[in-house]
C-alpha positions as CSV (number, residue, x, y, z in Angstrom):
1,M,0.0,0.0,0.0
2,T,1.4,3.4,-1.0
3,R,0.1,5.1,2.1
4,K,2.2,7.8,3.5
5,F,0.6,7.7,6.9
6,Q,2.6,10.6,8.4
7,P,0.9,12.1,11.5
8,S,1.9,15.6,12.4
9,L,4.4,16.0,15.1
10,R,2.2,18.8,16.4
11,A,-0.5,16.4,17.4
12,S,-1.7,17.2,20.8
13,T,-0.6,14.9,23.6
14,S,-4.0,15.5,25.1
15,S,-5.4,13.2,22.4
16,L,-3.7,10.2,24.1
17,R,-6.2,7.6,25.3
18,S,-5.9,4.8,27.7
19,K,-7.5,2.6,25.1
20,A,-8.2,2.9,21.4
21,T,-11.8,3.3,20.3
22,I,-13.3,1.8,17.2
23,Q,-16.5,2.1,15.2
24,L,-17.9,-1.2,14.3
25,L,-20.3,-1.4,11.4
26,H,-21.7,-4.7,12.5
27,P,-21.7,-6.2,16.0
28,P,-18.8,-8.7,16.5
29,E,-19.6,-12.3,16.6
30,S,-18.8,-13.7,20.1
31,Q,-17.6,-17.0,18.7
32,Y,-14.6,-15.3,17.2
33,Q,-13.7,-13.9,20.7
34,E,-14.2,-17.1,22.6
35,R,-13.1,-19.8,20.2
36,E,-10.0,-21.8,21.1
37,D,-8.2,-21.1,17.8
38,K,-6.4,-24.2,16.6
39,Y,-5.6,-25.4,13.1
40,D,-6.0,-29.2,12.8
41,G,-4.4,-29.5,9.4
42,S,-7.6,-30.0,7.5
43,E,-8.8,-27.9,4.5
44,P,-9.4,-24.3,5.6
45,S,-13.0,-23.2,5.6
46,P,-14.6,-19.7,5.5
47,T,-16.7,-20.7,8.5
48,S,-13.6,-21.2,10.5
49,P,-11.3,-18.1,10.1
50,E,-8.6,-19.6,12.2
51,S,-8.1,-22.5,9.7
52,Y,-6.4,-20.1,7.3
53,A,-3.6,-18.9,9.6
54,Q,-1.1,-21.7,9.1
55,P,-1.8,-22.1,5.3
56,F,-1.3,-18.4,4.9
57,C,2.0,-18.6,6.8
58,D,3.1,-21.5,4.6
59,F,2.2,-19.5,1.5
60,M,4.2,-16.5,2.6
61,T,7.3,-18.5,3.5
62,S,7.3,-20.5,0.3
63,N,6.7,-17.5,-2.0
64,P,9.0,-14.6,-1.0
65,T,9.0,-12.7,-4.3
66,I,6.2,-11.4,-6.5
67,F,7.1,-13.9,-9.2
68,H,6.9,-16.8,-6.8
69,A,3.6,-15.6,-5.4
70,V,1.9,-15.2,-8.8
71,A,3.2,-18.6,-9.9
72,S,1.8,-20.1,-6.8
73,F,-1.6,-18.5,-7.3
74,C,-1.6,-19.8,-10.9
75,S,-0.7,-23.3,-9.8
76,Q,-3.5,-23.3,-7.3
77,L,-6.0,-22.2,-10.0
78,D,-4.7,-25.0,-12.2
79,D,-5.4,-27.5,-9.4
80,H,-9.0,-26.1,-9.1
81,G,-9.8,-26.6,-12.8
82,F,-9.2,-23.1,-14.1
83,T,-8.2,-22.7,-17.7
84,R,-5.1,-20.5,-18.4
85,L,-5.6,-17.9,-21.1
86,S,-2.9,-16.1,-23.1
87,E,-3.5,-12.5,-24.0
88,R,-1.9,-13.3,-27.4
89,D,-4.8,-15.6,-28.3
90,V,-8.4,-15.2,-29.3
91,W,-10.7,-15.8,-26.3
92,S,-14.2,-15.7,-27.9
93,S,-14.2,-19.4,-28.9
94,T,-12.8,-20.5,-25.5
95,L,-14.9,-18.7,-23.0
96,K,-18.0,-20.6,-21.9
97,R,-20.8,-20.0,-19.4
98,G,-20.0,-21.9,-16.2
99,G,-16.2,-21.8,-17.0
100,K,-13.3,-20.8,-14.9
101,Y,-10.3,-18.9,-16.3
102,Y,-7.3,-16.8,-15.5
103,C,-4.5,-14.9,-17.2
104,S,-1.2,-13.5,-16.1
105,R,0.7,-10.5,-17.4
106,N,4.4,-10.2,-17.0
107,G,4.4,-13.1,-14.5
108,S,3.8,-10.5,-11.8
109,S,0.1,-9.8,-12.1
110,L,-3.0,-12.0,-12.3
111,I,-6.7,-11.9,-13.1
112,A,-8.9,-14.9,-12.4
113,F,-12.6,-15.1,-13.0
114,T,-15.6,-17.5,-13.2
115,I,-18.5,-17.0,-15.6
116,G,-22.0,-17.6,-14.3
117,S,-24.1,-20.2,-16.0
118,N,-26.8,-17.5,-16.6
119,Y,-24.3,-14.7,-17.6
120,E,-25.4,-12.4,-20.4
121,S,-23.4,-9.7,-22.0
122,G,-24.1,-6.4,-20.2
123,N,-24.4,-8.1,-16.8
124,G,-22.1,-7.0,-14.0
125,F,-18.7,-8.1,-12.7
126,G,-18.2,-8.6,-8.9
127,I,-14.4,-7.8,-8.5
128,V,-12.1,-8.1,-5.6
129,A,-8.6,-6.6,-6.4
130,G,-5.4,-5.8,-4.6
131,H,-1.7,-5.6,-5.3
132,V,0.8,-8.4,-5.1
133,D,4.0,-6.3,-5.1
134,A,5.8,-5.5,-1.8
135,L,8.7,-3.4,-0.7
136,C,12.0,-5.0,-1.5
137,A,15.6,-4.3,-2.6
138,K,16.2,-5.1,-6.2
139,L,19.5,-6.0,-7.8
140,K,20.9,-3.2,-10.0
141,P,21.4,-4.0,-13.7
142,V,25.1,-4.2,-12.9
143,S,25.2,-5.6,-9.4
144,K,28.9,-6.5,-9.3
145,L,30.9,-4.1,-7.1
146,D,34.5,-3.7,-6.3
147,N,35.5,-5.3,-3.1
148,K,36.0,-3.1,0.0
149,A,38.1,-4.1,3.0
150,G,37.8,-7.7,2.1
151,F,34.0,-7.7,1.7
152,V,32.1,-8.8,-1.4
153,Q,29.2,-6.5,-1.8
154,L,26.0,-6.4,-3.9
155,G,24.6,-3.5,-5.8
156,V,20.9,-3.1,-5.0
157,A,18.3,-0.4,-5.2
158,P,15.3,0.2,-3.0
159,Y,11.9,-0.6,-4.4
160,A,9.5,1.9,-3.0
161,G,10.5,2.6,0.7
162,S,12.7,-0.4,1.4
163,L,16.3,-0.3,2.8
164,S,14.9,1.5,5.8
165,S,16.3,0.7,9.3
166,T,14.2,-2.4,9.6
167,W,16.2,-4.0,6.8
168,W,19.5,-3.7,8.6
169,D,21.0,-6.7,10.4
170,R,18.4,-9.0,8.8
171,D,19.1,-12.4,7.2
172,L,18.4,-11.8,3.5
173,G,17.9,-14.3,0.7
174,I,17.8,-13.7,-3.0
175,G,15.1,-14.7,-5.4
176,G,13.1,-13.8,-8.5
177,R,13.1,-14.8,-12.2
178,V,15.9,-15.6,-14.5
179,L,15.8,-15.5,-18.3
180,V,17.7,-18.4,-19.8
181,R,18.3,-19.0,-23.6
182,D,18.4,-22.5,-24.9
183,A,21.8,-22.8,-26.7
184,E,20.4,-25.0,-29.4
185,T,17.0,-23.5,-30.2
186,G,17.6,-19.9,-29.1
187,V,14.3,-19.9,-27.2
188,V,14.3,-17.9,-24.0
189,E,12.6,-19.3,-21.0
190,S,11.7,-17.7,-17.7
191,K,12.7,-19.7,-14.6
192,L,12.1,-19.0,-10.9
193,V,15.0,-19.1,-8.5
194,K,15.0,-18.9,-4.7
195,L,18.2,-18.9,-2.6
196,D,16.3,-19.0,0.7
197,W,19.2,-19.2,3.1
198,P,20.8,-16.1,4.6
199,I,23.1,-14.8,1.8
200,A,23.1,-11.0,2.2
201,R,23.2,-8.7,5.2
202,I,23.3,-4.9,5.7
203,P,25.4,-4.4,8.8
204,T,24.7,-1.6,11.2
205,L,27.5,0.5,12.7
206,A,28.0,-0.3,16.4
207,V,26.6,2.3,18.7
208,H,30.1,2.7,20.2
209,F,31.0,4.9,17.3
210,G,28.6,7.5,18.4
211,T,27.0,10.0,16.0
212,P,27.9,8.2,12.7
213,S,25.9,5.2,14.0
214,Q,22.7,7.2,14.6
215,G,21.9,8.3,11.0
216,P,20.4,9.5,8.8
217,F,22.0,7.1,6.5
218,N,22.8,7.2,2.7
219,K,21.0,4.3,1.0
220,E,23.5,4.4,-1.9
221,T,26.7,4.2,0.2
222,Q,25.8,2.9,3.6
223,A,23.0,0.4,2.9
224,V,25.1,-1.9,0.7
225,P,24.6,-5.6,1.4
226,I,27.6,-7.8,2.1
227,I,27.4,-11.3,0.5
228,G,30.9,-12.8,1.1
229,L,34.5,-12.3,2.0
230,D,37.6,-12.0,-0.3
231,N,40.9,-11.1,1.5
232,S,43.1,-12.1,-1.4
233,D,44.4,-8.6,-1.8
234,L,46.3,-9.1,1.5
235,F,48.2,-11.9,-0.1
236,G,49.4,-10.2,-3.3
237,N,46.3,-10.6,-5.6
238,Q,44.9,-7.2,-6.3
239,G,41.4,-6.4,-7.7
240,S,38.6,-8.8,-7.1
241,G,40.9,-11.7,-6.2
242,V,38.6,-14.1,-7.9
243,Q,40.6,-16.2,-10.3
244,E,37.8,-17.9,-12.1
245,D,36.8,-14.7,-14.1
246,D,37.9,-16.4,-17.3
247,E,34.9,-18.7,-17.0
248,I,32.7,-15.7,-17.9
249,K,32.6,-14.5,-21.5
250,Q,33.1,-10.7,-21.6
251,G,30.2,-8.8,-23.0
252,T,27.6,-11.2,-21.5
253,F,25.1,-10.4,-18.8
254,A,27.0,-12.8,-16.5
255,A,30.1,-10.6,-16.6
256,T,28.2,-7.8,-14.9
257,Q,27.2,-9.8,-11.9
258,P,29.1,-11.2,-8.9
259,L,30.7,-14.5,-10.1
260,R,29.9,-16.5,-7.0
261,L,26.3,-15.4,-7.1
262,I,25.7,-16.2,-10.7
263,K,27.3,-19.6,-10.3
264,A,25.0,-20.3,-7.3
265,I,22.0,-19.4,-9.3
266,A,23.1,-21.4,-12.4
267,K,23.7,-24.4,-10.2
268,Q,20.1,-24.2,-8.8
269,L,18.7,-23.8,-12.2
270,G,20.8,-26.6,-13.7
271,V,22.5,-24.2,-16.2
272,S,26.0,-25.2,-17.2
273,D,26.8,-22.3,-19.6
274,L,26.7,-19.1,-17.7
275,S,26.5,-17.1,-21.0
276,T,23.0,-18.5,-21.6
277,I,21.7,-16.4,-18.7
278,V,20.2,-13.5,-20.6
279,N,19.0,-11.4,-17.7
280,W,17.2,-11.5,-14.4
281,E,15.0,-9.7,-12.0
282,L,16.2,-10.6,-8.5
283,E,15.4,-9.1,-5.1
284,L,16.5,-9.5,-1.5
285,F,14.0,-10.8,1.0
286,D,13.9,-11.6,4.7
287,T,14.4,-15.3,5.1
288,Q,12.7,-15.6,8.5
289,A,9.6,-17.8,8.1
290,A,6.1,-16.4,8.6
291,Q,4.7,-17.8,11.8
292,V,1.9,-17.5,14.4
293,G,2.8,-15.9,17.7
294,G,1.4,-14.4,20.9
295,L,0.5,-16.1,24.1
296,D,-2.4,-17.8,22.5
297,K,-1.1,-17.6,19.0
298,E,-3.4,-14.7,18.1
299,F,-0.9,-13.0,15.8
300,I,0.8,-13.7,12.5
301,F,4.3,-12.3,12.1
302,A,5.5,-12.2,8.5
303,G,7.2,-10.1,5.8
304,R,5.5,-8.7,2.7
305,I,2.0,-8.8,4.3
306,D,1.2,-5.6,2.3
307,D,-0.7,-6.7,0.1
308,K,-0.2,-10.4,-0.4
309,L,-2.6,-10.8,2.6
310,C,-5.6,-9.4,0.8
311,C,-4.6,-11.2,-2.5
312,Y,-4.4,-14.5,-0.7
313,S,-7.8,-14.0,0.9
314,A,-9.4,-12.9,-2.3
315,Q,-8.3,-16.0,-4.2
316,E,-9.3,-18.3,-1.4
317,A,-12.7,-16.6,-1.5
318,L,-13.1,-17.1,-5.2
319,L,-12.2,-20.7,-4.9
320,A,-14.7,-21.2,-2.0
321,S,-17.6,-19.4,-3.7
322,P,-19.9,-22.1,-5.1
323,D,-20.6,-22.5,-8.8
324,S,-24.3,-21.6,-8.8
325,A,-26.5,-22.5,-11.8
326,S,-28.4,-19.3,-11.2
327,T,-25.4,-16.9,-11.2
328,G,-25.6,-14.3,-13.9
329,I,-22.5,-12.3,-13.1
330,I,-18.7,-12.6,-13.5
331,K,-16.8,-13.2,-10.3
332,M,-13.3,-11.8,-10.6
333,V,-10.1,-11.4,-8.6
334,G,-7.3,-9.0,-9.7
335,M,-3.8,-8.8,-8.4
336,F,-1.7,-6.0,-9.7
337,D,2.1,-5.2,-9.7
338,G,3.7,-1.8,-9.2
339,E,1.2,-0.3,-6.7
340,E,4.0,0.7,-4.3
341,I,5.5,2.8,-7.0
342,G,2.4,4.4,-8.5
343,S,1.0,1.6,-10.7
344,L,2.2,3.1,-14.0
345,M,3.3,-0.1,-15.5
346,R,1.6,-2.4,-18.1
347,Q,0.9,-4.9,-15.3
348,G,-0.3,-2.2,-12.9
349,A,-3.7,-1.0,-11.9
350,R,-3.4,2.1,-14.1
351,S,-2.9,0.0,-17.2
352,N,-5.5,-1.4,-19.5
353,Y,-5.1,-4.9,-18.0
354,M,-8.4,-5.2,-16.1
355,S,-10.4,-3.2,-18.6
356,S,-9.2,-5.2,-21.5
357,V,-10.1,-8.5,-19.8
358,M,-13.5,-7.1,-19.0
359,E,-13.9,-6.0,-22.7
360,R,-12.9,-9.4,-24.0
361,I,-15.3,-11.3,-21.8
362,T,-18.1,-9.0,-22.6
363,E,-17.4,-9.2,-26.4
364,A,-17.3,-13.0,-26.3
365,F,-20.9,-13.2,-25.3
366,A,-22.3,-10.2,-27.2
367,P,-24.1,-11.0,-30.5
368,S,-23.4,-7.4,-31.5
369,Y,-20.7,-6.0,-29.4
370,G,-20.2,-2.3,-29.1
371,P,-19.5,0.5,-26.6
372,N,-23.1,0.5,-25.4
373,V,-22.8,-3.1,-24.1
374,L,-19.5,-2.4,-22.5
375,S,-20.8,0.8,-20.8
376,Q,-23.8,-1.3,-19.5
377,T,-21.4,-3.9,-18.1
378,V,-19.4,-1.3,-16.2
379,A,-22.5,0.3,-14.8
380,N,-23.6,-3.0,-13.5
381,S,-20.3,-3.9,-12.0
382,F,-18.6,-3.2,-8.6
383,L,-15.0,-3.2,-7.4
384,L,-13.9,-4.1,-3.9
385,S,-10.4,-2.6,-3.8
386,S,-8.7,-4.5,-1.0
387,D,-5.4,-3.2,0.3
388,V,-4.2,-3.6,3.9
389,I,-5.3,-1.0,6.5
390,H,-3.3,0.4,9.4
391,A,-4.3,-1.5,12.6
392,V,-4.3,0.6,15.8
393,N,-0.9,0.6,17.5
394,P,-1.2,0.7,21.3
395,N,2.0,2.6,21.7
396,F,1.0,5.4,19.4
397,L,-2.7,5.9,20.1
398,N,-2.4,9.7,19.6
399,V,-1.9,9.4,15.8
400,Y,-5.1,7.6,15.2
401,L,-8.6,9.1,14.7
402,E,-11.0,8.2,17.5
403,N,-13.6,5.7,16.4
404,H,-11.6,5.0,13.2
405,S,-8.9,2.7,14.6
406,P,-9.2,-0.9,13.3
407,R,-8.2,-3.8,15.5
408,L,-6.8,-7.1,14.7
409,N,-9.0,-10.3,14.6
410,V,-12.2,-8.3,14.3
411,G,-12.8,-7.9,10.5
412,V,-12.1,-6.0,7.3
413,A,-11.9,-2.2,7.6
414,I,-13.5,0.2,5.1
415,S,-11.0,3.0,4.4
416,A,-12.4,6.5,3.8
417,D,-10.8,9.7,2.7
418,P,-12.7,13.0,1.9
419,N,-10.0,14.1,-0.5
420,G,-10.4,11.2,-2.9
421,H,-7.3,9.1,-1.9
422,M,-9.8,6.3,-1.3
423,T,-12.7,5.5,-3.6
424,T,-15.2,4.9,-0.8
425,D,-18.5,6.8,-0.8
426,S,-21.8,6.3,1.0
427,I,-23.3,4.0,-1.7
428,S,-20.3,1.7,-1.9
429,T,-20.1,1.6,1.9
430,A,-23.8,0.7,2.1
431,I,-23.4,-2.0,-0.5
432,L,-20.5,-3.6,1.3
433,Q,-22.3,-3.3,4.6
434,R,-25.3,-5.1,3.2
435,V,-23.0,-7.9,2.0
436,A,-21.4,-8.1,5.4
437,D,-24.9,-8.4,7.0
438,K,-25.8,-11.3,4.7
439,C,-22.6,-13.2,5.4
440,G,-22.2,-12.4,9.1
441,S,-19.0,-10.4,8.8
442,T,-18.0,-7.5,11.0
443,L,-16.8,-4.3,9.3
444,Q,-14.5,-1.7,10.8
445,V,-13.7,1.8,9.5
446,F,-10.5,3.7,9.1
447,Q,-9.8,7.3,8.3
448,I,-6.7,9.4,9.0
449,R,-6.7,12.4,11.3
450,N,-7.0,15.9,9.9
451,D,-3.3,16.6,10.9
452,S,-2.0,13.6,9.0
453,R,-1.3,13.1,5.3
454,S,-2.8,10.2,3.4
455,G,-1.5,8.2,0.6
456,G,-3.5,6.0,-1.8
457,T,-4.1,2.6,-3.3
458,I,-5.5,1.1,-6.5
459,G,-9.1,1.9,-5.8
460,P,-9.4,5.4,-7.1
461,M,-7.2,4.9,-10.2
462,T,-9.0,1.7,-11.2
463,S,-12.4,3.1,-10.5
464,A,-11.7,6.2,-12.5
465,R,-10.1,4.5,-15.4
466,I,-12.9,2.0,-15.9
467,G,-15.8,4.0,-14.5
468,I,-16.8,1.3,-12.0
469,R,-18.4,1.7,-8.6
470,A,-15.9,0.9,-5.9
471,V,-15.1,0.7,-2.2
472,D,-11.7,0.6,-0.5
473,A,-11.7,-2.0,2.3
474,G,-8.7,-4.0,3.6
475,I,-7.4,-6.3,6.3
476,P,-5.7,-4.5,9.2
477,Q,-2.0,-5.0,9.9
478,L,0.7,-3.4,12.2
479,S,4.1,-2.1,11.0
480,M,3.2,-1.4,7.4
481,H,6.2,-1.2,5.2
482,S,8.5,-2.7,7.8
483,I,10.5,-5.8,6.7
484,R,8.4,-7.7,9.3
485,A,4.8,-6.9,10.0
486,T,1.9,-8.2,12.1
487,T,-1.7,-9.2,11.5
488,G,-4.2,-11.3,13.5
489,N,-4.4,-15.1,13.2
490,L,-8.1,-14.8,12.3
491,D,-7.6,-12.0,9.8
492,P,-6.8,-14.0,6.6
493,G,-9.9,-16.1,7.3
494,L,-12.0,-13.1,8.1
495,G,-11.0,-11.6,4.8
496,V,-12.0,-14.8,3.0
497,K,-15.3,-14.8,4.7
498,L,-16.2,-11.2,3.6
499,F,-14.8,-11.6,0.1
500,K,-16.7,-14.9,-0.4
501,G,-19.8,-13.2,0.9
502,F,-19.3,-10.5,-1.7
503,F,-19.0,-13.0,-4.5
504,D,-22.0,-15.0,-3.2
505,H,-24.4,-12.0,-2.5
506,F,-23.3,-9.1,-4.8
507,E,-25.8,-10.0,-7.5
508,E,-28.8,-9.9,-5.2
509,V,-27.5,-6.9,-3.1
510,D,-27.0,-4.9,-6.3
511,R,-30.7,-5.2,-7.1
512,E,-31.5,-3.3,-3.9
513,F,-29.3,-0.3,-5.1
514,Q,-30.4,0.0,-8.7
515,G,-32.1,3.3,-8.0
516,V,-29.1,5.1,-6.4
């Protein structure tokens, strides 16, 4: 989430409270407060929010990069009978009523949808969408650096707001996608790689050095990861000290990367000729596993929660929503890349990705397709833009707006902003509240204080580009944009419950709001 939640330092200390208050849009269900939350290893169920905690942790640990996450989502869709579509192909002869489909763009974004058995062109889409990118440090195009004081270092650049103080002294792995050319056919293939043991580290300066250890720090010169040692210069070998450089063909991509790193990646991929590695997109990630915590395991501690949490819950909801013979709508999940840096990418929310998929579906079922049919489709559709929300922090209650401070393990929070940074309005709030009533979900509400500055998310840009009704509502989390964040152990499942309720009930709820 690109939310610059920066409360004013002038906020009055008189606003401190002994407890945070919250406005609930539906009374909480007591069973969530009293249940002994244990996961027994069975298939998770929307009726048991706690059953999603460990599967979510497993997903987060196994898929540390955006490419791994999207590939995992695609694999899950394959396992559930979805048909993969290519944007290069014609869809009109493939799409069928009652069918389940998905497509991926760039390997870092995904749209999945099911077509109701009674769907007609012009009917609406019920969409839940979030973003699957997260703060990270990406390897520079030339990541090979000269050794300094015996250390082998790695050239990286911050993606969005990474390389903050929370990234220092952490055990960092390396992963992403690698493009490899077949030496015989010349065909280039994309392969995923994950070196998930501690390889890199950004060392802090000991406090004993005084002022230089306190910052602020230069991310270009003082947040450079170390990945190995090479003291050969002490023994008469100047320069890099690595004698195997003649293994690399000059002028190739491999020549611009640290030799030991490219050899480690080639070994994992089974690549013998380093010159066949055409390029890569790799990033650093925290290797610590996602896990439940707290005295009664009420928390989930993990990296990259923003916004893989909402994407995970959205896909689980789509898979759990029954295939009804009476359904006349399209149920859709969208996961975008690039939200943390403004979404101005072809796989981002500001691109034509979602609108083009909607157009192609509409066209496939329209006897005489035209702009009127597409406009009717958009008018009948609704977007639930789901990005994580700031949960209330008990140590900083003064920065939260009273009655607008979401708690963990209560429910999804609607995010409002009078200046248009969120797409929420009275109608979209009422629609989601009606859905929550029907599925027994609790809604919370979030809005920043008047002396704070808001950021934004994909809701307004997607709603404005397509012209679709929309609401911003997300799952609460603590420590947004830290390398390690916190949510509640029930929260992934509470997200599934509401999103599934949206897919199940939007069609009937929408009829109640046709006059507004």
